[in-house]
FIKOLZA-1660 file (N, C-alpha, C; in steps of 0.1 Angstrom, whole numbers, plus 5000, padded with zeros to 4 digits):
% residues 66
   i   px   py   pz ch aa at
   1 2216 2620 1289  A  M  N
   1 2226 2612 1287  A  M CA
   1 2240 2616 1294  A  M  C
   2 2247 2605 1298  A  T  N
   2 2258 2614 1307  A  T CA
   2 2269 2617 1298  A  T  C
   3 2280 2623 1302  A  D  N
   3 2294 2626 1296  A  D CA
   3 2299 2613 1290  A  D  C
   4 2299 2604 1296  A  L  N
   4 2305 2592 1293  A  L CA
   4 2298 2586 1281  A  L  C
   5 2286 2585 1284  A  E  N
   5 2276 2579 1272  A  E CA
   5 2277 2586 1258  A  E  C
   6 2276 2601 1259  A  I  N
   6 2280 2606 1246  A  I CA
   6 2292 2605 1242  A  I  C
   7 2305 2604 1248  A  A  N
   7 2317 2601 1244  A  A CA
   7 2317 2588 1240  A  A  C
   8 2311 2577 1244  A  Q  N
   8 2309 2564 1238  A  Q CA
   8 2303 2565 1224  A  Q  C
   9 2290 2573 1223  A  N  N
   9 2284 2574 1210  A  N CA
   9 2292 2579 1200  A  N  C
  10 2300 2591 1206  A  Y  N
  10 2308 2596 1193  A  Y CA
  10 2318 2590 1190  A  Y  C
  11 2325 2582 1199  A  S  N
  11 2334 2570 1194  A  S CA
  11 2330 2560 1186  A  S  C
  12 2320 2557 1188  A  A  N
  12 2312 2548 1179  A  A CA
  12 2309 2552 1164  A  A  C
  13 2304 2565 1164  A  A  N
  13 2301 2573 1153  A  A CA
  13 2315 2575 1145  A  A  C
  14 2326 2578 1152  A  L  N
  14 2339 2579 1143  A  L CA
  14 2343 2567 1139  A  L  C
  15 2341 2557 1146  A  D  N
  15 2344 2541 1142  A  D CA
  15 2336 2540 1126  A  D  C
  16 2327 2545 1124  A  S  N
  16 2317 2543 1115  A  S CA
  16 2324 2554 1102  A  S  C
  17 2328 2566 1106  A  V  N
  17 2336 2573 1096  A  V CA
  17 2347 2567 1093  A  V  C
  18 2355 2562 1102  A  D  N
  18 2369 2553 1098  A  D CA
  18 2365 2545 1088  A  D  C
  19 2355 2538 1089  A  L  N
  19 2354 2523 1082  A  L CA
  19 2350 2532 1066  A  L  C
  20 2342 2538 1066  A  I  N
  20 2337 2544 1055  A  I CA
  20 2349 2551 1048  A  I  C
  21 2358 2559 1052  A  N  N
  21 2368 2565 1047  A  N CA
  21 2380 2555 1044  A  N  C
  22 2380 2544 1049  A  A  N
  22 2390 2533 1046  A  A CA
  22 2389 2529 1033  A  A  C
  23 2376 2528 1028  A  G  N
  23 2373 2523 1015  A  G CA
  23 2372 2507 1017  A  G  C
  24 2368 2501 1006  A  K  N
  24 2363 2486 1007  A  K CA
  24 2376 2479 1008  A  K  C
  25 2374 2469 1016  A  P  N
  25 2384 2461 1018  A  P CA
  25 2386 2449 1007  A  P  C
  26 2398 2447 1003  A  S  N
  26 2401 2439 0992  A  S CA
  26 2395 2425 0993  A  S  C
  27 2394 2419 1004  A  D  N
  27 2388 2407 1006  A  D CA
  27 2370 2408 1006  A  D  C
  28 2366 2419 1006  A  M  N
  28 2351 2420 1007  A  M CA
  28 2343 2421 0991  A  M  C
  29 2334 2416 0989  A  S  N
  29 2328 2415 0979  A  S CA
  29 2319 2430 0977  A  S  C
  30 2315 2432 0965  A  D  N
  30 2309 2445 0962  A  D CA
  30 2294 2447 0969  A  D  C
  31 2291 2437 0969  A  D  N
  31 2275 2438 0975  A  D CA
  31 2277 2438 0991  A  D  C
  32 2285 2429 0997  A  D  N
  32 2290 2435 1010  A  D CA
  32 2292 2447 1015  A  D  C
  33 2302 2453 1005  A  W  N
  33 2305 2465 1008  A  W CA
  33 2295 2478 1007  A  W  C
  34 2286 2474 0998  A  T  N
  34 2274 2483 0993  A  T CA
  34 2264 2481 1006  A  T  C
  35 2263 2471 1014  A  D  N
  35 2256 2469 1025  A  D CA
  35 2263 2475 1035  A  D  C
  36 2275 2471 1037  A  T  N
  36 2282 2479 1049  A  T CA
  36 2281 2497 1048  A  T  C
  37 2283 2501 1036  A  L  N
  37 2283 2514 1034  A  L CA
  37 2272 2521 1043  A  L  C
  38 2261 2515 1033  A  A  N
  38 2246 2517 1036  A  A CA
  38 2242 2518 1052  A  A  C
  39 2247 2507 1059  A  R  N
  39 2246 2509 1071  A  R CA
  39 2251 2515 1081  A  R  C
  40 2264 2519 1077  A  N  N
  40 2273 2528 1085  A  N CA
  40 2267 2543 1082  A  N  C
  41 2263 2546 1069  A  K  N
  41 2261 2560 1067  A  K CA
  41 2246 2563 1074  A  K  C
  42 2239 2552 1074  A  E  N
  42 2224 2553 1083  A  E CA
  42 2227 2555 1096  A  E  C
  43 2236 2548 1101  A  H  N
  43 2240 2551 1115  A  H CA
  43 2243 2564 1118  A  H  C
  44 2252 2569 1109  A  L  N
  44 2258 2585 1109  A  L CA
  44 2245 2592 1110  A  L  C
  45 2236 2591 1103  A  T  N
  45 2223 2598 1101  A  T CA
  45 2218 2600 1109  A  T  C
  46 2215 2589 1117  A  I  N
  46 2207 2585 1133  A  I CA
  46 2214 2595 1142  A  I  C
  47 2228 2593 1143  A  M  N
  47 2236 2599 1155  A  M CA
  47 2235 2616 1150  A  M  C
  48 2235 2619 1141  A  L  N
  48 2236 2633 1137  A  L CA
  48 2223 2639 1141  A  L  C
  49 2211 2631 1141  A  A  N
  49 2200 2636 1144  A  A CA
  49 2197 2637 1160  A  A  C
  50 2208 2633 1167  A  K  N
  50 2206 2634 1182  A  K CA
  50 2207 2649 1187  A  K  C
  51 2200 2652 1198  A  D  N
  51 2202 2666 1202  A  D CA
  51 2212 2667 1216  A  D  C
  52 2219 2656 1219  A  Y  N
  52 2224 2656 1231  A  Y CA
  52 2240 2659 1228  A  Y  C
  53 2244 2664 1217  A  W  N
  53 2258 2668 1213  A  W CA
  53 2262 2680 1221  A  W  C
  54 2273 2683 1225  A  T  N
  54 2278 2697 1232  A  T CA
  54 2289 2702 1222  A  T  C
  55 2301 2697 1226  A  N  N
  55 2312 2705 1218  A  N CA
  55 2319 2697 1208  A  N  C
  56 2313 2684 1206  A  E  N
  56 2319 2675 1196  A  E CA
  56 2320 2682 1181  A  E  C
  57 2329 2677 1175  A  D  N
  57 2332 2682 1160  A  D CA
  57 2324 2672 1152  A  D  C
  58 2314 2674 1147  A  L  N
  58 2305 2666 1139  A  L CA
  58 2308 2666 1123  A  L  C
  59 2319 2675 1119  A  S  N
  59 2318 2677 1104  A  S CA
  59 2322 2664 1099  A  S  C
  60 2330 2655 1105  A  S  N
  60 2338 2642 1098  A  S CA
  60 2324 2634 1097  A  S  C
  61 2314 2634 1107  A  L  N
  61 2303 2626 1106  A  L CA
  61 2295 2631 1095  A  L  C
  62 2292 2642 1094  A  T  N
  62 2284 2646 1083  A  T CA
  62 2291 2646 1070  A  T  C
  63 2303 2646 1066  A  A  N
  63 2309 2644 1056  A  A CA
  63 2307 2632 1052  A  A  C
  64 2310 2620 1059  A  A  N
  64 2310 2606 1059  A  A CA
  64 2296 2599 1056  A  A  C
  65 2285 2608 1061  A  A  N
  65 2272 2601 1059  A  A CA
  65 2266 2607 1045  A  A  C
  66 2273 2617 1039  A  A  N
  66 2266 2621 1026  A  A CA
  66 2269 2612 1017  A  A  C
% end
């Protein structure tokens, strides 16, 4: 992985963190929110398992994936 690819993956993971932390949008059904949460938490779990991380702070990814 290049530094750029790692940075892009980290940014995408932080997007999932932001979405999870923002909470359910008022115009989203409970079922859709449950699905959205599950998909984004799974994304974070997959990303946390990668072995290419260098000095990125993964604490917010870990917290949001829990």
